[in-house]
N, C-alpha and C positions, 0 to 999 in steps of 0.2 A: 335554710332552705330545705325542703322536703325532697328527699331522694326518690320517692315512692315505693322505698321498702314497706312488706308487710309482717307486722308481729303478731302471732296468734295469742290470745288473751284467754283462751277457752281449754276448759278440760276435755279429755277425751271420752265418750261415752262407752262403755263396753257392756257387755250381758252381765245382768244381776248386781252392777254397781250400787252402791248407797251414795246419793247426794246429801239427803237431809234426812235425819235419824226417823224412822217411823213411815217413811214413804216408800211405794214398793220399787224395786229396782226395776229397769227396762229388760224387757226378754227381745233378745236380738237372734232372729231364726231366719229360716230360708222357705219360701212360698215355691219358687221353681230352683231345683238343683241344676246343674252342669248334666248330669246324667240323665235326667228328667227332658232336659231341651234336647239332648241328642235324638230321644225316642221322638220327640214331637217335630225336630226341625230337619233331622238326618245327621248321619256320622261328621263328628267336627264341629258341626254348627252348635256351639254351646252359649246360654246365657244364665245368669244369676239372678233372680229376683226375690228381694228381701221381705221379709214381713218384722216389723217392729210394734211391741206392745209398750208404750212408756208413758209414765206420769208426767205431767205438762211442767212440773218442776224437777226437772233432770238435768244434771250436768252445769253448764252456764246457762242461764236463763233470764229472760227479761219479762217484767210485769206491767200491764198496763191498769188503768183505773177499774175495770171490771173484776181484777181479782180481789178488789177490797169493797167495790161499791156494786151493787148491782144496777144502779143507774148509770155506771160507768162505761166508757168504751171498751168494744173486745179488740182482740188484735186486727180485727177487719178495720178498725178506724184508727189505727195507729199511723201517725205522720212520719213518713220516711224522712222528713227534714229533721226529726228528732234523733233519730239512729244511722242515718247513712251518711257517711263521709262528714261527721259533724266535726268543728274543730274543737280541740280538747284540750285539758290539762289533767296532770296527774299529782295530787298532793299525797305528799309521804307522812304517813302516822304509823310508822312502825313503831311497837311499845306502847302504844296509846290502848286502852280498852273503850273509855266512853268519849268518843270523838266529838269535839266541839269545834265547828265554823264561825267564825266572826262574820258580820256583814261587811266589813272592811277587806277579809281574806277573798270573800267571791265577788266584790265587787268588780264589775266590768267584765263579766262570764254571762252575760244575755247570750242565749243561744251556743252555749258550749257543752260540751259532756264532761262533768267532773267526776273524775276516776279517784277513789281512795284507795292509797295503798297501804297496807298493813302487813304484808307477807304471811298472814294467816294462811295463804293456801297450800303454804308446803306441808301442811298438816292434813290435806284433803284426804280423803278415803281411810283416814284413822281416827280412834275412840277421840283424838285431841284435837280434832278439827269443831266437834260438838261443845268443846269445854273452854270457858273464859273467851269467847270468840270478841273480836272487836266489833264496834257498832256506832252509828251516829247518834247523837243525841236530837231532842226534837227541836231544840235553838238552832241548830246546825241544818235541820232540815227546813226551818223556816227562813232561814238567811238563803238557803239556795231557792226557795221558792220567790224571796222577794228579789234576788239578782235576776230571775228569770232563766235559770239553766235548761237547756234541751234534755239532758238526762242527766242520771247519776248512776255509777258503777262501786262495786267494792269486791275485792278479794277475801270475802269472809262467809261464813254461816248465813250471816242474816245482817240486812243492813240496819235490822231494830235489835234492841235487848231483848231476847226471846224469854227473859224472866217478866218479861212486861208484856201481858195478855193482850193490852189494848194498841200495840203495834204503832206507836205515836207516829214514827217516821212514815212506814209505808201510809198511813192516813193522810199525813200532810202533803206529802209529795205526790201522792195518786191522785188526791181530792184536786188538789193544781194542775192534773195532767201530765205531770212529769214521769217518763218510766224509769224504772229501777233495773238493773243489772245487777244480779247476784252470783256468787262464786265464780268471779274472774280470778285468773291466774297470770303469771310472768309480769307482771305489773313492773317489777324492778328493770326489764328491758326497755323502759320508756322514759324519753325524756319528761322535765317538767311540763313544757310545753311545747307548741308549734309542732302537733302531729293533728291528725284526724282519726275519728273513732266510728266504727260500724258494728252494729249488732241487731241484724235483721231475723225476726222470725217469719216462720209461715203465715199466711193470711189465711186465720181460721176462726169460722163463725163461732161465737158462743164460747172461747176461751180467751182467759185473762192473762195467762201465763204461758211461755214456752220456750225452749231451748233454741239458742241461737249458737252462730259462728262468729264470736266477737274478734275483732282485731284492730290493729292501730297501723295507719300509714305515717311513716315518718320520713 
């Protein structure tokens, strides 16, 4: 039975942080300071308005088909049924690098979020995060497509083997319209099943990926 407790599965975004090597870090700044607000509104009346310059692949983020395919839908076409309060399972694969999932293993998971726990997120923000990271195989991706899952997430640098430039897992899942959530964290706090998953990005036209506040409700 669910208790309604929320478990945060997202990395904190900080000024200048590195999510993926080679991509620019975010710039978190101030547009209107509290001191400037007092000059505009009067003594003791303060507001802060921030400015963020951010690569869409920052922190914990979600990919939709446009990320991989020019004819795929962007964030405005993302169905909330795939990423908001979706029944979910967490499959533990700690210690595995190339992660296979058999059709039998994902049978019955139609409409579910499938989260892959590797615990690689413990290295986030360090050089080790980009080295020997776990990933799904193309066969695993095809099994997930055949099962009709709602979305797929992983607590690793990339759901694909980054040495394979063709990115077969992104290709297989996104062509089938299945969103991908990468750079999850804290999956050890989840049960194997019996919870819901949410990872909703802003509704941005022309973007194929963006930061999310991913969380589980248990």
